[in-house]
Jmol script that loads the backbone (N, CA, C; Angstrom):
load data "model"
ATOM      1  N   MET A   1       0.838  -1.182   0.000  1.00  0.00           N
ATOM      2  CA  MET A   1       0.000   0.000   0.000  1.00  0.00           C
ATOM      3  C   MET A   1       0.882   1.245   0.000  1.00  0.00           C
ATOM      4  N   ASN A   2       0.635   2.129  -0.943  1.00  0.00           N
ATOM      5  CA  ASN A   2       1.394   3.369  -1.033  1.00  0.00           C
ATOM      6  C   ASN A   2       0.844   4.406  -0.064  1.00  0.00           C
ATOM      7  N   ILE A   3       1.761   5.170   0.517  1.00  0.00           N
ATOM      8  CA  ILE A   3       1.373   6.246   1.430  1.00  0.00           C
ATOM      9  C   ILE A   3       1.760   7.576   0.789  1.00  0.00           C
ATOM     10  N   TYR A   4       0.786   8.495   0.751  1.00  0.00           N
ATOM     11  CA  TYR A   4       0.979   9.795   0.127  1.00  0.00           C
ATOM     12  C   TYR A   4       0.833  10.906   1.151  1.00  0.00           C
ATOM     13  N   LYS A   5       1.505  12.011   0.884  1.00  0.00           N
ATOM     14  CA  LYS A   5       1.291  13.246   1.638  1.00  0.00           C
ATOM     15  C   LYS A   5       0.363  14.085   0.768  1.00  0.00           C
ATOM     16  N   TRP A   6      -0.834  14.406   1.304  1.00  0.00           N
ATOM     17  CA  TRP A   6      -1.900  15.029   0.527  1.00  0.00           C
ATOM     18  C   TRP A   6      -2.013  16.524   0.771  1.00  0.00           C
ATOM     19  N   PHE A   7      -2.341  17.260  -0.315  1.00  0.00           N
ATOM     20  CA  PHE A   7      -2.550  18.698  -0.260  1.00  0.00           C
ATOM     21  C   PHE A   7      -3.787  19.052  -1.081  1.00  0.00           C
ATOM     22  N   LYS A   8      -4.669  19.855  -0.488  1.00  0.00           N
ATOM     23  CA  LYS A   8      -5.843  20.313  -1.230  1.00  0.00           C
ATOM     24  C   LYS A   8      -5.392  21.318  -2.290  1.00  0.00           C
ATOM     25  N   ILE A   9      -5.867  21.099  -3.527  1.00  0.00           N
ATOM     26  CA  ILE A   9      -5.488  21.975  -4.629  1.00  0.00           C
ATOM     27  C   ILE A   9      -6.657  22.858  -5.055  1.00  0.00           C
ATOM     28  N   PHE A  10      -7.866  22.291  -5.173  1.00  0.00           N
ATOM     29  CA  PHE A  10      -9.025  23.072  -5.601  1.00  0.00           C
ATOM     30  C   PHE A  10     -10.297  22.303  -5.293  1.00  0.00           C
ATOM     31  N   ASN A  11     -11.429  22.959  -5.509  1.00  0.00           N
ATOM     32  CA  ASN A  11     -12.723  22.305  -5.356  1.00  0.00           C
ATOM     33  C   ASN A  11     -13.269  21.991  -6.749  1.00  0.00           C
ATOM     34  N   TYR A  12     -13.573  20.752  -6.983  1.00  0.00           N
ATOM     35  CA  TYR A  12     -14.016  20.255  -8.284  1.00  0.00           C
ATOM     36  C   TYR A  12     -15.278  20.974  -8.761  1.00  0.00           C
ATOM     37  N   ASP A  13     -16.276  21.082  -7.904  1.00  0.00           N
ATOM     38  CA  ASP A  13     -17.544  21.713  -8.290  1.00  0.00           C
ATOM     39  C   ASP A  13     -17.356  23.192  -8.630  1.00  0.00           C
ATOM     40  N   GLU A  14     -16.531  23.891  -7.858  1.00  0.00           N
ATOM     41  CA  GLU A  14     -16.268  25.302  -8.126  1.00  0.00           C
ATOM     42  C   GLU A  14     -15.542  25.478  -9.462  1.00  0.00           C
ATOM     43  N   PHE A  15     -14.594  24.594  -9.754  1.00  0.00           N
ATOM     44  CA  PHE A  15     -13.882  24.654 -11.033  1.00  0.00           C
ATOM     45  C   PHE A  15     -14.857  24.423 -12.191  1.00  0.00           C
ATOM     46  N   GLN A  16     -15.715  23.422 -12.068  1.00  0.00           N
ATOM     47  CA  GLN A  16     -16.696  23.127 -13.117  1.00  0.00           C
ATOM     48  C   GLN A  16     -17.621  24.328 -13.339  1.00  0.00           C
ATOM     49  N   ALA A  17     -18.029  24.984 -12.270  1.00  0.00           N
ATOM     50  CA  ALA A  17     -18.956  26.114 -12.365  1.00  0.00           C
ATOM     51  C   ALA A  17     -18.344  27.299 -13.110  1.00  0.00           C
ATOM     52  N   LEU A  18     -17.008  27.404 -13.121  1.00  0.00           N
ATOM     53  CA  LEU A  18     -16.347  28.499 -13.827  1.00  0.00           C
ATOM     54  C   LEU A  18     -16.442  28.348 -15.348  1.00  0.00           C
ATOM     55  N   GLY A  19     -16.636  27.125 -15.828  1.00  0.00           N
ATOM     56  CA  GLY A  19     -16.740  26.881 -17.256  1.00  0.00           C
ATOM     57  C   GLY A  19     -15.431  27.056 -18.006  1.00  0.00           C
ATOM     58  N   LEU A  20     -14.323  26.955 -17.319  1.00  0.00           N
ATOM     59  CA  LEU A  20     -13.007  27.143 -17.929  1.00  0.00           C
ATOM     60  C   LEU A  20     -12.488  25.849 -18.548  1.00  0.00           C
ATOM     61  N   VAL A  21     -11.628  25.992 -19.554  1.00  0.00           N
ATOM     62  CA  VAL A  21     -10.946  24.840 -20.130  1.00  0.00           C
ATOM     63  C   VAL A  21      -9.747  24.476 -19.252  1.00  0.00           C
ATOM     64  N   SER A  22      -9.086  25.488 -18.702  1.00  0.00           N
ATOM     65  CA  SER A  22      -7.942  25.224 -17.824  1.00  0.00           C
ATOM     66  C   SER A  22      -7.746  26.386 -16.860  1.00  0.00           C
ATOM     67  N   ARG A  23      -7.046  26.063 -15.802  1.00  0.00           N
ATOM     68  CA  ARG A  23      -6.705  27.074 -14.801  1.00  0.00           C
ATOM     69  C   ARG A  23      -5.452  26.609 -14.078  1.00  0.00           C
ATOM     70  N   THR A  24      -4.570  27.556 -13.784  1.00  0.00           N
ATOM     71  CA  THR A  24      -3.357  27.251 -13.038  1.00  0.00           C
ATOM     72  C   THR A  24      -3.566  27.615 -11.576  1.00  0.00           C
ATOM     73  N   TYR A  25      -3.201  26.688 -10.704  1.00  0.00           N
ATOM     74  CA  TYR A  25      -3.254  26.927  -9.263  1.00  0.00           C
ATOM     75  C   TYR A  25      -1.824  26.884  -8.741  1.00  0.00           C
ATOM     76  N   THR A  26      -1.431  27.916  -8.014  1.00  0.00           N
ATOM     77  CA  THR A  26      -0.121  27.945  -7.370  1.00  0.00           C
ATOM     78  C   THR A  26      -0.362  27.852  -5.874  1.00  0.00           C
ATOM     79  N   LYS A  27       0.277  26.856  -5.253  1.00  0.00           N
ATOM     80  CA  LYS A  27       0.065  26.590  -3.831  1.00  0.00           C
ATOM     81  C   LYS A  27       1.395  26.517  -3.104  1.00  0.00           C
ATOM     82  N   GLU A  28       1.387  27.023  -1.867  1.00  0.00           N
ATOM     83  CA  GLU A  28       2.548  26.833  -0.997  1.00  0.00           C
ATOM     84  C   GLU A  28       2.261  25.616  -0.139  1.00  0.00           C
ATOM     85  N   LEU A  29       3.050  24.559  -0.348  1.00  0.00           N
ATOM     86  CA  LEU A  29       2.837  23.288   0.327  1.00  0.00           C
ATOM     87  C   LEU A  29       3.828  23.129   1.465  1.00  0.00           C
ATOM     88  N   VAL A  30       3.324  22.823   2.634  1.00  0.00           N
ATOM     89  CA  VAL A  30       4.163  22.665   3.825  1.00  0.00           C
ATOM     90  C   VAL A  30       5.239  21.612   3.568  1.00  0.00           C
ATOM     91  N   ASP A  31       6.468  21.927   3.887  1.00  0.00           N
ATOM     92  CA  ASP A  31       7.637  21.063   3.743  1.00  0.00           C
ATOM     93  C   ASP A  31       8.037  20.800   2.295  1.00  0.00           C
ATOM     94  N   ILE A  32       7.343  21.394   1.330  1.00  0.00           N
ATOM     95  CA  ILE A  32       7.670  21.173  -0.079  1.00  0.00           C
ATOM     96  C   ILE A  32       7.999  22.486  -0.781  1.00  0.00           C
ATOM     97  N   GLY A  33       7.212  23.517  -0.518  1.00  0.00           N
ATOM     98  CA  GLY A  33       7.444  24.820  -1.140  1.00  0.00           C
ATOM     99  C   GLY A  33       6.326  25.196  -2.092  1.00  0.00           C
ATOM    100  N   ILE A  34       6.585  26.200  -2.908  1.00  0.00           N
ATOM    101  CA  ILE A  34       5.578  26.688  -3.846  1.00  0.00           C
ATOM    102  C   ILE A  34       5.589  25.807  -5.086  1.00  0.00           C
ATOM    103  N   LYS A  35       4.424  25.307  -5.454  1.00  0.00           N
ATOM    104  CA  LYS A  35       4.275  24.421  -6.611  1.00  0.00           C
ATOM    105  C   LYS A  35       3.105  24.890  -7.458  1.00  0.00           C
ATOM    106  N   THR A  36       3.177  24.593  -8.743  1.00  0.00           N
ATOM    107  CA  THR A  36       2.149  24.995  -9.692  1.00  0.00           C
ATOM    108  C   THR A  36       1.482  23.766 -10.286  1.00  0.00           C
ATOM    109  N   PHE A  37       0.149  23.814 -10.364  1.00  0.00           N
ATOM    110  CA  PHE A  37      -0.655  22.713 -10.892  1.00  0.00           C
ATOM    111  C   PHE A  37      -1.554  23.260 -11.989  1.00  0.00           C
ATOM    112  N   LEU A  38      -1.593  22.590 -13.130  1.00  0.00           N
ATOM    113  CA  LEU A  38      -2.484  22.966 -14.216  1.00  0.00           C
ATOM    114  C   LEU A  38      -3.682  22.028 -14.182  1.00  0.00           C
ATOM    115  N   VAL A  39      -4.868  22.595 -14.035  1.00  0.00           N
ATOM    116  CA  VAL A  39      -6.108  21.819 -14.032  1.00  0.00           C
ATOM    117  C   VAL A  39      -6.786  22.063 -15.371  1.00  0.00           C
ATOM    118  N   THR A  40      -7.163  20.982 -16.050  1.00  0.00           N
ATOM    119  CA  THR A  40      -7.784  21.090 -17.363  1.00  0.00           C
ATOM    120  C   THR A  40      -9.083  20.301 -17.415  1.00  0.00           C
ATOM    121  N   GLN A  41      -9.984  20.778 -18.273  1.00  0.00           N
ATOM    122  CA  GLN A  41     -11.272  20.120 -18.493  1.00  0.00           C
ATOM    123  C   GLN A  41     -11.272  19.555 -19.905  1.00  0.00           C
ATOM    124  N   GLY A  42     -11.396  18.235 -20.005  1.00  0.00           N
ATOM    125  CA  GLY A  42     -11.573  17.548 -21.281  1.00  0.00           C
ATOM    126  C   GLY A  42     -12.701  16.566 -21.062  1.00  0.00           C
ATOM    127  N   ASN A  43     -12.487  15.311 -21.444  1.00  0.00           N
ATOM    128  CA  ASN A  43     -13.466  14.281 -21.087  1.00  0.00           C
ATOM    129  C   ASN A  43     -13.543  14.122 -19.580  1.00  0.00           C
ATOM    130  N   LEU A  44     -12.416  14.308 -18.922  1.00  0.00           N
ATOM    131  CA  LEU A  44     -12.322  14.297 -17.459  1.00  0.00           C
ATOM    132  C   LEU A  44     -11.589  15.556 -17.019  1.00  0.00           C
ATOM    133  N   VAL A  45     -11.788  15.953 -15.778  1.00  0.00           N
ATOM    134  CA  VAL A  45     -10.960  17.014 -15.202  1.00  0.00           C
ATOM    135  C   VAL A  45      -9.651  16.347 -14.781  1.00  0.00           C
ATOM    136  N   SER A  46      -8.545  17.006 -15.103  1.00  0.00           N
ATOM    137  CA  SER A  46      -7.230  16.424 -14.842  1.00  0.00           C
ATOM    138  C   SER A  46      -6.288  17.456 -14.260  1.00  0.00           C
ATOM    139  N   ILE A  47      -5.258  16.967 -13.582  1.00  0.00           N
ATOM    140  CA  ILE A  47      -4.186  17.809 -13.062  1.00  0.00           C
ATOM    141  C   ILE A  47      -2.895  17.414 -13.756  1.00  0.00           C
ATOM    142  N   THR A  48      -2.126  18.420 -14.192  1.00  0.00           N
ATOM    143  CA  THR A  48      -0.783  18.178 -14.701  1.00  0.00           C
ATOM    144  C   THR A  48       0.196  18.838 -13.734  1.00  0.00           C
ATOM    145  N   TYR A  49       1.172  18.055 -13.297  1.00  0.00           N
ATOM    146  CA  TYR A  49       2.191  18.544 -12.373  1.00  0.00           C
ATOM    147  C   TYR A  49       3.543  18.045 -12.866  1.00  0.00           C
ATOM    148  N   GLU A  50       4.446  18.965 -13.155  1.00  0.00           N
ATOM    149  CA  GLU A  50       5.804  18.641 -13.612  1.00  0.00           C
ATOM    150  C   GLU A  50       5.779  17.593 -14.723  1.00  0.00           C
ATOM    151  N   GLY A  51       4.880  17.773 -15.687  1.00  0.00           N
ATOM    152  CA  GLY A  51       4.803  16.889 -16.846  1.00  0.00           C
ATOM    153  C   GLY A  51       4.035  15.598 -16.632  1.00  0.00           C
ATOM    154  N   VAL A  52       3.530  15.359 -15.429  1.00  0.00           N
ATOM    155  CA  VAL A  52       2.760  14.144 -15.147  1.00  0.00           C
ATOM    156  C   VAL A  52       1.277  14.501 -15.185  1.00  0.00           C
ATOM    157  N   PHE A  53       0.528  13.773 -16.003  1.00  0.00           N
ATOM    158  CA  PHE A  53      -0.887  14.016 -16.251  1.00  0.00           C
ATOM    159  C   PHE A  53      -1.710  13.029 -15.421  1.00  0.00           C
ATOM    160  N   LEU A  54      -2.583  13.558 -14.540  1.00  0.00           N
ATOM    161  CA  LEU A  54      -3.376  12.714 -13.649  1.00  0.00           C
ATOM    162  C   LEU A  54      -4.864  13.036 -13.788  1.00  0.00           C
ATOM    163  N   PRO A  55      -5.611  12.231 -14.539  1.00  0.00           N
ATOM    164  CA  PRO A  55      -7.062  12.435 -14.650  1.00  0.00           C
ATOM    165  C   PRO A  55      -7.750  12.044 -13.347  1.00  0.00           C
ATOM    166  N   ILE A  56      -8.677  12.863 -12.916  1.00  0.00           N
ATOM    167  CA  ILE A  56      -9.403  12.593 -11.672  1.00  0.00           C
ATOM    168  C   ILE A  56     -10.403  11.474 -11.922  1.00  0.00           C
ATOM    169  N   GLU A  57     -10.315  10.440 -11.101  1.00  0.00           N
ATOM    170  CA  GLU A  57     -11.199   9.272 -11.137  1.00  0.00           C
ATOM    171  C   GLU A  57     -11.132   8.508 -12.464  1.00  0.00           C
ATOM    172  N   LEU A  58      -9.966   8.479 -13.111  1.00  0.00           N
ATOM    173  CA  LEU A  58      -9.797   7.693 -14.331  1.00  0.00           C
ATOM    174  C   LEU A  58     -10.071   6.225 -14.028  1.00  0.00           C
ATOM    175  N   ASN A  59     -10.859   5.589 -14.862  1.00  0.00           N
ATOM    176  CA  ASN A  59     -11.238   4.181 -14.674  1.00  0.00           C
ATOM    177  C   ASN A  59     -11.856   3.931 -13.303  1.00  0.00           C
ATOM    178  N   ASP A  60     -12.551   4.934 -12.779  1.00  0.00           N
ATOM    179  CA  ASP A  60     -13.217   4.859 -11.478  1.00  0.00           C
ATOM    180  C   ASP A  60     -12.248   4.611 -10.322  1.00  0.00           C
ATOM    181  N   LYS A  61     -10.974   4.966 -10.504  1.00  0.00           N
ATOM    182  CA  LYS A  61      -9.992   4.826  -9.422  1.00  0.00           C
ATOM    183  C   LYS A  61      -9.888   6.150  -8.680  1.00  0.00           C
ATOM    184  N   ASN A  62     -10.124   6.083  -7.382  1.00  0.00           N
ATOM    185  CA  ASN A  62     -10.059   7.274  -6.535  1.00  0.00           C
ATOM    186  C   ASN A  62      -9.430   6.877  -5.208  1.00  0.00           C
ATOM    187  N   PRO A  63      -8.157   7.089  -5.003  1.00  0.00           N
ATOM    188  CA  PRO A  63      -7.292   7.964  -5.781  1.00  0.00           C
ATOM    189  C   PRO A  63      -6.770   7.284  -7.049  1.00  0.00           C
ATOM    190  N   PHE A  64      -6.410   8.123  -8.024  1.00  0.00           N
ATOM    191  CA  PHE A  64      -5.730   7.667  -9.221  1.00  0.00           C
ATOM    192  C   PHE A  64      -4.250   7.937  -9.009  1.00  0.00           C
ATOM    193  N   GLU A  65      -3.426   6.895  -9.174  1.00  0.00           N
ATOM    194  CA  GLU A  65      -1.994   6.989  -8.898  1.00  0.00           C
ATOM    195  C   GLU A  65      -1.192   6.797 -10.180  1.00  0.00           C
ATOM    196  N   PHE A  66      -0.094   7.566 -10.303  1.00  0.00           N
ATOM    197  CA  PHE A  66       0.781   7.410 -11.463  1.00  0.00           C
ATOM    198  C   PHE A  66       2.128   8.062 -11.178  1.00  0.00           C
ATOM    199  N   GLU A  67       3.198   7.309 -11.399  1.00  0.00           N
ATOM    200  CA  GLU A  67       4.579   7.793 -11.319  1.00  0.00           C
ATOM    201  C   GLU A  67       4.916   8.549 -10.038  1.00  0.00           C
ATOM    202  N   GLY A  68       4.483   8.023  -8.911  1.00  0.00           N
ATOM    203  CA  GLY A  68       4.842   8.615  -7.624  1.00  0.00           C
ATOM    204  C   GLY A  68       3.950   9.753  -7.174  1.00  0.00           C
ATOM    205  N   PHE A  69       2.877   9.993  -7.918  1.00  0.00           N
ATOM    206  CA  PHE A  69       1.912  11.032  -7.567  1.00  0.00           C
ATOM    207  C   PHE A  69       0.514  10.419  -7.577  1.00  0.00           C
ATOM    208  N   ALA A  70      -0.432  11.120  -6.965  1.00  0.00           N
ATOM    209  CA  ALA A  70      -1.821  10.657  -6.964  1.00  0.00           C
ATOM    210  C   ALA A  70      -2.751  11.858  -6.873  1.00  0.00           C
ATOM    211  N   VAL A  71      -3.971  11.650  -7.340  1.00  0.00           N
ATOM    212  CA  VAL A  71      -4.998  12.668  -7.250  1.00  0.00           C
ATOM    213  C   VAL A  71      -6.248  12.008  -6.669  1.00  0.00           C
ATOM    214  N   TYR A  72      -6.876  12.714  -5.728  1.00  0.00           N
ATOM    215  CA  TYR A  72      -8.027  12.169  -5.008  1.00  0.00           C
ATOM    216  C   TYR A  72      -9.127  13.219  -4.930  1.00  0.00           C
ATOM    217  N   ARG A  73     -10.347  12.801  -5.222  1.00  0.00           N
ATOM    218  CA  ARG A  73     -11.513  13.688  -5.081  1.00  0.00           C
ATOM    219  C   ARG A  73     -12.366  13.197  -3.926  1.00  0.00           C
ATOM    220  N   ASP A  74     -12.514  14.051  -2.919  1.00  0.00           N
ATOM    221  CA  ASP A  74     -13.342  13.714  -1.762  1.00  0.00           C
ATOM    222  C   ASP A  74     -14.799  13.661  -2.228  1.00  0.00           C
ATOM    223  N   PRO A  75     -15.472  12.523  -2.059  1.00  0.00           N
ATOM    224  CA  PRO A  75     -16.846  12.391  -2.555  1.00  0.00           C
ATOM    225  C   PRO A  75     -17.860  13.277  -1.831  1.00  0.00           C
ATOM    226  N   GLU A  76     -17.561  13.695  -0.619  1.00  0.00           N
ATOM    227  CA  GLU A  76     -18.506  14.526   0.135  1.00  0.00           C
ATOM    228  C   GLU A  76     -18.343  16.016  -0.157  1.00  0.00           C
ATOM    229  N   SER A  77     -17.112  16.499  -0.175  1.00  0.00           N
ATOM    230  CA  SER A  77     -16.870  17.936  -0.334  1.00  0.00           C
ATOM    231  C   SER A  77     -16.523  18.340  -1.772  1.00  0.00           C
ATOM    232  N   SER A  78     -16.149  17.376  -2.600  1.00  0.00           N
ATOM    233  CA  SER A  78     -15.635  17.604  -3.961  1.00  0.00           C
ATOM    234  C   SER A  78     -14.298  18.328  -3.975  1.00  0.00           C
ATOM    235  N   ASP A  79     -13.613  18.400  -2.822  1.00  0.00           N
ATOM    236  CA  ASP A  79     -12.264  18.941  -2.799  1.00  0.00           C
ATOM    237  C   ASP A  79     -11.330  17.946  -3.477  1.00  0.00           C
ATOM    238  N   VAL A  80     -10.369  18.468  -4.245  1.00  0.00           N
ATOM    239  CA  VAL A  80      -9.417  17.624  -4.952  1.00  0.00           C
ATOM    240  C   VAL A  80      -8.053  17.800  -4.297  1.00  0.00           C
ATOM    241  N   TYR A  81      -7.432  16.671  -3.987  1.00  0.00           N
ATOM    242  CA  TYR A  81      -6.144  16.644  -3.305  1.00  0.00           C
ATOM    243  C   TYR A  81      -5.093  16.022  -4.216  1.00  0.00           C
ATOM    244  N   PHE A  82      -3.871  16.558  -4.124  1.00  0.00           N
ATOM    245  CA  PHE A  82      -2.743  16.019  -4.856  1.00  0.00           C
ATOM    246  C   PHE A  82      -1.831  15.350  -3.847  1.00  0.00           C
ATOM    247  N   GLY A  83      -1.353  14.144  -4.171  1.00  0.00           N
ATOM    248  CA  GLY A  83      -0.513  13.401  -3.248  1.00  0.00           C
ATOM    249  C   GLY A  83       0.887  13.154  -3.780  1.00  0.00           C
ATOM    250  N   PHE A  84       1.857  13.297  -2.895  1.00  0.00           N
ATOM    251  CA  PHE A  84       3.253  12.987  -3.189  1.00  0.00           C
ATOM    252  C   PHE A  84       3.594  11.681  -2.468  1.00  0.00           C
ATOM    253  N   LEU A  85       4.054  10.687  -3.207  1.00  0.00           N
ATOM    254  CA  LEU A  85       4.416   9.398  -2.632  1.00  0.00           C
ATOM    255  C   LEU A  85       5.504   9.591  -1.585  1.00  0.00           C
ATOM    256  N   GLN A  86       5.302   8.998  -0.422  1.00  0.00           N
ATOM    257  CA  GLN A  86       6.272   9.098   0.667  1.00  0.00           C
ATOM    258  C   GLN A  86       7.206   7.895   0.625  1.00  0.00           C
ATOM    259  N   PRO A  87       8.474   8.102   0.974  1.00  0.00           N
ATOM    260  CA  PRO A  87       9.416   6.990   0.977  1.00  0.00           C
ATOM    261  C   PRO A  87       8.983   5.921   1.975  1.00  0.00           C
ATOM    262  N   GLU A  88       9.271   4.680   1.622  1.00  0.00           N
ATOM    263  CA  GLU A  88       8.937   3.583   2.533  1.00  0.00           C
ATOM    264  C   GLU A  88       9.834   3.633   3.747  1.00  0.00           C
ATOM    265  N   GLU A  89       9.235   3.359   4.906  1.00  0.00           N
ATOM    266  CA  GLU A  89      10.021   3.325   6.142  1.00  0.00           C
ATOM    267  C   GLU A  89      10.682   1.961   6.249  1.00  0.00           C
ATOM    268  N   THR A  90      11.913   1.950   6.751  1.00  0.00           N
ATOM    269  CA  THR A  90      12.631   0.679   6.894  1.00  0.00           C
ATOM    270  C   THR A  90      12.796   0.309   8.336  1.00  0.00           C
TER     271      THR A  90
END
end "model"
wireframe off; spacefill off
backbone 0.3
color backbone group
């Protein structure tokens, strides 16, 4: 089981209500620093971070994980979180 450090990036419903094709979110993440996330609307809403493309709920996977990152949509609040894979403890 992978363990991620999660950060809220945006609210899915609020993004949808804007009717935008894309929007950039810049966040200051504790212990990581300032990071930029590109959120895009296509067939699915997706986040791109440092060249890694993460569609929200792709193939009904929540969280959706890829290349050491993950994206999770809270089913109750519609807040979307980005996760950084944490090193395994030995």
